[in-house]
Each structure stands twice: as C-alpha cells, then as structure tokens.
N, C-alpha and C positions, 0 to 999 in steps of 0.2 A: 350433495358431497360436502365436505368441510372445506372451508376457504384455506388458501396457502398461509395465510397470515398477513401482516399489514403489507400493504404494495404501495409503490411509489407511482404516481400518474404519470403515463408516457406523454410529456408534453416538452416543448422547449421554451424555457422562462428562465434565461441566465441575463443577469446585466453585462451589457458591453463594456467591459474593463477599458481604462485608458491604455492598458496594455496592447488590446487589439488595435486602439485607436492610434497609436504611435506606429505599429507596423503598416497601417494604411497610409501613413505619409511617405514609407520606406520602400514602397512596393517597386519590383522590378522585374524583368522578365526572366531571371535567372530562379530556377527552381531551388527552393529554401535549401533543402538537403545537400545539394550540390554547393551551395553558397557556403554552407557552414563547413563541409570538408575541406573547401579551398581556404576559408579562414584559418581552420585549425592547422593546415599544413603551413601557411605562411607567418603564423605566429611566432614562433622562435626567431625569425630575421626582422619582425617589426619592433619599431622602438616609439618612446614618446606618445604624443596624442593618438599615433595611428594605433599603436598597440593599446591602448586605452579604449579607443572606440571599438576594437575588434574584442577586446575582452567584455566590453558592455553588451555587444549585440549576441555573442554565444552565452552569456549568462542567460539574457532574456530567452534565446530559442531553446534551452534545456531547463528552464523553469519548470515547464510542465513535462519534462521528459525524464529528466536525471537531476534529483535534487542534489547529489554529490557535486556533480559536475557544474551544475548552475551556482553551488555555495562556494565553489572552487574560484572559478571565472569571477564573481561578483566580489569576493575577498581582494582577489588579485587587481583586478579594477580599481577599487577603491584607495589600496596602499599606494599604486602605481600613481594615481592621481594628484594624490596627498605628495608624494614625492616630488612629481614634475611641477606641483604648483599650477594645476590645471583645474580651476574652479567649475568649469562646465561639464569637464569629464567626471569630476567630482560629484557634481549634482545629479548626472546622469548615473551614475554608480550607486549611489545613495537611493536612487528609484527604483533601479534594477534589483537591489537587496531588498527592497520592499516589497517590490512583486513576488520574490521567492518565499519570504515569510507569509505572505497573503496566500499563496498556494498550499502553504506547509499549515495554514491554520493558526498561526501564532499571530493574530491580529495587533496585539500590543506590541510587538517587536516590529512588525510591518509599519504601523502608525508612526513609531519613533522614526523610521527611516525615512517616509513619505515626508515628515514634519520638518526633518534636518535638509532633505533634498529641496523643500518648498523656500526654506531660510537661504539656500544658496542662490537658488533661482532668482529670489527676490532682490537679493543684494546685487546681483548682475543686471536686474531688470529684464531678465529674458521671458519674455511675454509668453512664447509657446510653451517653454518648460516650466512657466507658473501654471497655465492652463490644463496641461495634461497632469500634474503633480494635485492640483485641487479635484480634478476628477478622480485621481488614484484615492485620495482622502474621502472622497466621497463614497468610493466603493467599500472600504474599509468599515464606515458608519454603515453602510447600508448590511453588510454581511453581519454586523452588530445589532441589527433591527433597531439601530437608532436614526428613524426615517427623518426626523426633524433636521437632525445635522447634516446628515448625507445630501437633502435637498438644498440646504444652504450653500454646500460646497460646489454641489453640481450647477446651481444658478450663477456662482461666481465665475465659475469655470466659462459658462454658457456668454456670461457678458464680454468675457476677455476674448473667446471664439469670435464672437460675433465682432467684435473692433479690429481683429486682424482678419476678417472674411474669411474665415475657415471653414470651408464646408464638412470636412471630416470632423472636426471637433465640435461642432454645432451639431451634426447628426449623432455623435456619441452623448452629447448631453442630452438632447431630445429623449434618446430611447432610455438612459437610464433615471431622467425625471418621470418618464411614462410609467417606468418599473415601479417608483416610489408611490405613485397615485394608485397603480396597480395594487400594490401591497395594501395601500389604505383603504382599499375598497372604492376608492372613487374614479368609477369606471369611464365616466364621460372626460374626464381630464386625461384618463391614461390613453383612451384613444385618441385624443387631441394631440397628444405628444408622441405617441407611437405613430400617427399618420404624419406628422410633420418629419419625422426621423425617415420614414420610409420613403417619402417623396424626393429627399435629398441622398439618399442611398441608391435610388431609382438613376438619379441624374449622375451619380458617381459610378455608375454600373458596379456596385459593390453587390454581387448576387448572394454572397454568404450572409452579410447583414439582411439583404433583404428578405432571404428565406426566414431568418429568425424573427424577424419583424412581424411577418405574416403569421406565423406560429403563435406570437406574443396576441396579436391582434385577434386572432381566432379564439385564442383562451379568453379574452375579456368577454368574448361576445359568450362563451360558454357560461362565465359567470354572470351574464343577463340574461339567461336561459334561451338565448336565440343560437338554437344548434345548427338551423340552416344558415345563418350567416357565418358561423364559427366554421362549417365545412367548407364554405366558398373558400374562405382564406387558407385553411388547410390545405385544399387541391391545389391552389395556387402555389404554395409552398413547396407541395409535390411535384408538381410540373416543373419549377427551377431546379429542384435537387436532382431531378432525372435529366433535366438539360446539360447539367453541369458535371454529371456522374458523381454526385456527392452523396456517397453509399451511408455515412451516419446521419445525414439530415434526412436522407430519403427514409431511413428506417424510423426516425423520430416521426416524421409526418405520417408515415403509413399507421404508427401506433396511435397517432391523435384521431385519424379519422376511424380507425377500427373501434376507438372507445366511443366515439360518438354513434356509430351504427349499432354499437351493442346497447347503449343507452336508449336508442330508438327502437328496440327490439328486432333490428334485422340482423339474427344472427349470421345468416348466410354471408353477407357482405362483411359483417364483423371478422368472422374467421377469415375470409379470404385475405381482407388487408393484414390483419394481424399474425397470419402464418407468412405472408410476404415478408414483412417487417422483421420477422424472427428470423427468418432466412438469412437476411441482410445482417442481422446483430451476430448471427453465428459465425458467417463469413469474416466480420470485423473481430470475432472474439471477444465481443462488448458483454461481458457475463452480467454486470448489472444491468445493463440494458434487455438482455435476454431475459431475466427474472420477471420484469413486467410483462414481458408475452407470456411466458409460461403462467403466469397467475391468471392473466385475462383468459386465456384457452382454457384452462382448465374450468374455471366457472361456466363458460360459454357450453363446453361439450358436456358439463354436469348439467346444465339446463335443458340440453336437448337428450338427456339420460343416455348419453354415448360415455358409458363410464369407463369401458376400456380404453379411449382416448383420453379421457380424463385424466385417469389415472396414469397414464404413460406422461403426461403435461407435469402433473405434479412431481411425479418421481425425477423427472429432468429438474424441475424447481427445487426441489430438496438438494440435489446434488450440485445445482449451481448456486444456491445459496450457501452450502457448508465451503465451495470453493471461493466464492467471494467473502465470506467471513475470515477464512484462513490467509487469503493474499490481502485482506485490508489490514489484518493483525501483523501479520510480516512488514508490510509496507510503513505502518504507523512506528513499530520499533525501529525499522530501518530509518525512518524519517528522523526520529528522536535521537539516534546514535549519529546521523550524518549533521543534525544542528550541533550537538555536543562537540564532536569533531572541529567543525567550522570555528565555533567560538573559542575552542582550544588552541587552534591555530593562530586566530587572530590575536589572542591576549600572548601567546608564545611570540609573536612578532612584534607586538608592542614591548614586551619583556626585552627582548633583543634590542630593539631601537633605543630603548630607555637606558639599558647600560652601555650603549656605544655614546650616546650624548651625555649622559652624567660625569664619565671618566673624568673629563676636564672641568668641571664645574666644582663650585664652592661646597664645603662639609653640609651647611643647612640644605642645600639643593638635593645632595646625596641622600639626605635622610629623608626628604621627601620624596624622592624616586623609590626608596625603599619602603616607605608607608604604600606609594602605589601598588609595588610588587607583593606587598603583603595581601592587600585588597583584592589583587587579581588572583593571588593563589586561593584565597578565602571564597572568592567566586567560584572559580574551577571546582574546588572541593565541592561546594553547594549543588553546582550543577550535577556533578557525578552522584552525589546523594539523592538529588530528588529524582534521578534516573533510575537509581536502585528502588527507592519508595514508591514511585509509579508503578514499575513492574510487580513490586510485592503486594502492594494494596489492590491492584488490577486483580492479579491471580487470585489472592484470597478473598476477593469480593465476590469473584465467580465461583468459587469452590462451593459454598455453603448450599446457594440455589440450586446447584448441579446436583449435590448430594439428596437434596429435597426431591428434585424432578425423578431420579433413578429409584429412590424409596417408593415414591407414589406409583410409578410404573410398574414395580416389581409387587407391590400391593394390590393393585388392579388386575394384575395377570393371576394372581394367586385367587383373589377373591371371585374372579369370573372364569375362572379356567372353563368350566362347562357351559357358561352362559353366553360367552363372547362369541361372535362370528369370526371368520377367518379373516376376511377384510377389517374388522377391528383390530385382531390381534396384529395383523401386519403393520398397521398404523401404530400400535404401540410398541413393535420391534424396532420401527423406524425412529421413534423417539427416543427408545432406551441406546439406539446405536449412535444417533447424533450426541445425546449427551455423554456417553463413553468416549466419544471421539474428543468432545470439549474438555471433558473431565481431564483425560491424558495431556492435552495440550496445557491446560493450568498447570496441572502436577510438575510436566516438564519445566514450563516458566518457573514456577516456586523452587525447584530443585536446582536450576541453574542460576537463579539468583542468589540463593543461600551460598551454594559454591564461591560463585565470584566476589561476593561481598566479605569472604572469609567466616560466615556464620556459622558453617556446618564444621562439626568436631566429632569425631567418632574413635570408638577404641579399638585398638588392632588385637587380635589374639590367633592362636595357631589352630587351624582345623584341615579338615581333608577335602580337598577341592573336589574331588570325585563325587561325593554324596551331593553337594551344592550344585554341581553340573547336571547328575541325574535330576535332581527335583525340578530344575528349570525345564530340561527336556519333556519330562512328564506332564508338565503344565501345558505344553504345546501340542498334546496327543492329538486332539480334535481338530485342530488347524492342519496338522499334517495329513490327517487322515482325509479331510474334505480335499486337499488338494492333490491326494495320493503321493506323496513326497516320501521316500524312504529315509530314515535317518539311519547312519552309519557311524556305530563309536569304535575307537580305539584308546581303550583305557588300561595303565597298567595294573599289575595285580597288586603291587604295594603301596601304600599309603602316599598320596600327592600333598603333603603338608604345606602349607604358606601362611605367611603372617599377614592377615589382612582383615577388614571389617566384613563380617558376613551378609549384612544388608547392603553393603556398597558392591559387593561380588555379585549378590542376586541380583541388583539392578543392572551392572555390566553386562553379565551374561543373559538375562532377560533380552535388553536391548538387541545384543547380536544374534541371538536364535531368533528372534523374532524378525528381525531384519533378513537374515537367510532365507526365513520360509516366506517372507511378504515379496521379497525380490526374485524367488525360484520360480520357474514355468512348473504347471502341474506334470506329475508323473516323473521328475526328477529327483536327482538325490543330494543330502546333505551330509557331510562328514565331519564328525567331531573327534580331536583328537587331544589328548594330554599327553605331554613329552617332560621328563624329568632330566635338565641338562647338567644337573649337579649343582650349578648354582642357582638356578631358577626352575620354576614350573611353567611350560609353555602350554597355554590353551590355545588350538586353533581351530576356527570354524569355518568351513570350505562349502562352498554351493556351486551349483551350475545356471546361476541365473547370467545376467546381462552384460556382468563385467564392469569395468570402469576404465575412463580415457585420462590420459595423462592429467588433464586439466581436471577431472573430478578427483585423482587422488591427491591433488593439491588442497583441494578446500574441503576434504571429506570429514574433518572434525571441526571444522569452523560453524559457528552459529547460524541457523536457517538456510544450510547449504542447500541448492537446489540441483540435484545432479541428472546427468542424462538418463539413468536408468528409472523405470517407473514401475510401482507395484503390479504385480501380475494377477491381483485377484480382485481388482476395485478398494484395495485397503488404502487407509490414509496415511500420511507422513507429515510430520510437522517440521522435521529438519533440525531437532534439538536433540535426539536420542545420542548420535554418535558424539556431538558436542560434550554432552553430561559423560558419556563413557570416558572420554580422553581426561577430562577433569579428575574425575574419582580414581581412574590409574595413577594419575600424577601424584594425586594426595596421598596414596597408600605407596609411594616410591617404585611403582612398576611402569611398564612401557607397552603402548599399543600401535600397530601399525596394519596396513592393508598391503595385499599383494594380488595384481591382476594382469594379465598377458594383453588385456584391452577388450573392447567391446565383444559381446556374446561368447567370453572366455571365462566366465566365473569369476570370482572373487573370494580371498581367503584374509580372514581378520584373525590375527595373532596378538594374544594379550600374556605380556610377561610378567608373572607374580614372583616377588622375593620369596624365597626359603626362610624360614625362621633364623636360620643362621647368617643369612646373608641382609638381613632387615637392618635399616638405617638406624 
C-alpha cells in the first residue's frame, strides 16, 4: 500500500522554554484556570503595580491559548508600566511580549523584545530576571538553528542560576543545553545534561518535566541504536503520565513505544500501543498527533495484508490531514491579522500620547513629532501592504501546481480508463477531490484579496436575472440528485432586469445555491423565488437545514466564520464564500441579509439587486 505521505515521528522533543521555568517559580495550589478567571474579574479594580503584574500574568497564560487576548494584555501591561514608571514591570512586560511573538513564530520581533527586557533587568541588576531572559534568548536562537549562540546564552544563564542556587533555573538550563548537544548529534553530552536535569527535576517533584526528559533520553538511545534502553525510558515516562492522568503525555509515550515495537517487527504490540495512543489523541481532539498514529497504523496493517483496516486508517489520515491544513491556514491568517491589529493599536496609542505631549512644546519639537507620525503612518501602510501581498503571493503560488495536479489526474483517468483497477481509481478520485478543495480555498483567497485591496473592477450591464439563476441551478443538478433534494422555483413570467455584473452575480448565486445544498439534509426541499418589488429585484434562497443561532447571524458574512451548522454530506467549507458574497453585492450597490427562526428551522438568504432605473 502506498504510504500516506511524509510523517512526523511521534516523540516528545521540545526545549524547556524559560516561560515554563517562570511558571515553575510561581506554582501554587490554585488551579490555573480558576486563578485566571479570578484575575480577570478583579482586573478593573486593580491599579498601579498590582494591575501591571496581573496583566503580565494574563498575557503569559493566553500566549498559547488566545493570540488576540495575549497581545491585548501584553500591550496594556507595557504601556501601563511605562506610565507608572515601573522598571521591573516594564522588563517583565517586554519579556511576556517576546513570548507571544515566539509562539507566533516571529522570532525577529521576539528577539527584539527579549533583548530590550535584558537591558532593563541588567540596569536594575535583577539577577533572576537576567537569568530567565538569557534562557529565553537562547530559545530563540535554538529555534533559528543557531546552536552556537543558543549554547552561549544557555551557559550564561546557567552561571547566574548556579550563583543564585536556583534548582529550577539550573534544571531548565541543563535540559536546553542537552537539547543543543542532541541537535548536534553529540549524544553522550546530551545524555549527560539530560540526566543532570532529570535528577534535579525528580528532587523538585516536577513530574511533567521528568516525563519529558525521560522521553528525550529515550530518543537519544534511539539515535544510538539502543532500542532496548530507549524502551526502558519510554516505559518509565508512560508510568509517570499514567500516575498523574496526563493524557497528552500518555499519548506521546504510547506513540514512541509503538514505533519501537514496529521497528522491532513486533506488529501485534506496536498496534496495541499505537491504537491506545490514537484513542487518547482522539479524546483530546489532537488532530496533528492523530495524523502520526493513522500513518503508522496504515503501514502496519498493510504489512499484515489487512488492507481493509489499512484503507480505513488511510482514509482517516486523509480526512484529518485536510482538517489540520484548513485549521492551520485559518490560524496563520488570524494570527497575522492579530499581529497587525496589535501593532496598529500600539502605534495609535503612541500617536495619541505624542499629540498630547507635544501640544505644549516648541515648534521644532512639534515638527519632530510630526515626522514621527509620518513614519508611523508609513509603517502601518507597509504592514497592511505586506499582509495583502502575503495573501496574494501565497494564493497564486499554490494555484499553478494545483492546476497541474488536476490536469495529470484527469489525464491518468482518461488514459487508464480500462486498465486501472477500482482501488487505484478510488485513490485518484481522492487526490482530485483534495486538489479541487484546495483550489476552491485558493480561489476564494485570491478573490477576497482582490476585492479588499480595491483591485477588482467590473462593468455593469442590464440582463435578466432569471436566466442567470437557472444556469446556476442546472449546474448543481447532480448534487441535488445525490442528496435527493427537491428544488422548488417561483419565477415571474416577465423579465427580471437588473443592472449588475454577470460574472459577479454568477459567483453570488453559486455560493448561495451550493451552501443551501451543502447544509440541507437529504430528502429535503430548497425554495428559490424571484420577486419584483418595483424598485428592486429580490432573489430568495430558502432551505430546510440546520438554521442559524442569533450569534451565527451576527458573524455570518465575516471572513473565516465558523458557524454552529455543519455540512450534512461530508462537504467542506472554507468560511470565505459568504464574505465574498457580501462584498460583491456591496460593490454593485445591492443588499444581502439572512433570516432564520433558530436552530433546525432552516434559513433564507435574500439578495436585493438594483433595477436599471434605480442603479446609482
């Protein structure tokens, strides 16, 4: 059986970031979620240093959970610390902002914040702050694959942590130094530092860190081709994760053990451990981790010639891969937008501050402030332009290879119509479906970027909406037949002339009709009606689907909207179609809205097109 594609090895091998090390100093008996809930409730009443500390803690908590909130709290903490002249709070806020950009993958921005934080701590001779920031800088260089600089900063942090007799900081440095030697294939040195970190972590009773270190040591022994030794450490990690009910750690450990047994040719044990790990990954809804299990199990069952089970896991792999891809694309775009919004807010706050300060100063100072304002505006414009260029380039760079993939698949199908077996044809159909889905995503991104950047211009002309509507409905005849959906029409006998662009109207109707089919249950009905109000032509498309909640209706025409309703036949949704509909209707001086009485009560989309005499 063909392999599922490139797989990520199921191991735990993550550097222990200084952000984790900071948390270790501040552990208490209060569950973190409860502590954060209380902090957010108290925040409006806090002032001065207490509020700065609370904002910094909230920023750290949300760094890996909600980019928008983390950036908001980080920005507020930094501005308040500067206003209150709190140098320690400012250094801490700079460090926390560095953490956010680290997790966003913007390592240049992250490094700038950490270096600024380091300067503040050094001016205050704050040894603990210096140690943790040096470790953070080392983490950035580690992710940038600059092992030499990373090792230099880790060793500086270690010297200070040892002088402070701080076991938490020492253990963190040992682990990160071990990771650098691991990356450089200096496995004996890696084992030495991992072991030192393990001994300290066991004394500190830090079970989470102990489990990760045991996995890292097991991985080193794998590199040294000592699978028996590796298995011993993986089993120890597994026992710890089971004892503390750490499902995520347990899933990883089961995966590492399963791959050892697979390599040893013990298929039965490998399947047992991998399927246990997959069950946990599914419970945690960890789709990226599940991908690894699906891929490994596909190969194992194929080796045993159990092709039915292998095919089942391969299909689950393909479905999970598509879901991970879509989620990753949406997250990356959302993170880019969040970064842009945070920078914009910070610059706007700086503009406001400069305006108020400079009102009382000399003319030459006012000119200098105006120069800064111009520079800030240019930076904001550049940020917006870079965002648009990124979307445009990413979309166009994907479109050409996708066209080639679709062309080759169709050519293979045509040339091998009689010679290909049904199984191979099924694989080709899967490839074509995935490529078509990605092509639709890319096309939507290109269209949306053109509309938002003002690069789309189309001529308006008078035509009969009835014919445009019938053409789109005929296009979806096979889909309605597959789901046994009945299409009901109510069209006037007289012409329904509108002043619009035919291509744009086709795209609007295509999105609305396909959505109605996508979200309608089998054996239901869809109602399409054109109405001449005298001033406008109304096109209503009504289904008997899952309906919309009040919250759904508020965000239905926004980009990447994720609604409560889900496709009923396994179809995919990018969350862009209705956003494009709204923008195209607006460009043609029309109006669009949705009506729904609630969940499971269907929904109706109404588009109002201007008649020639009413056009602007």
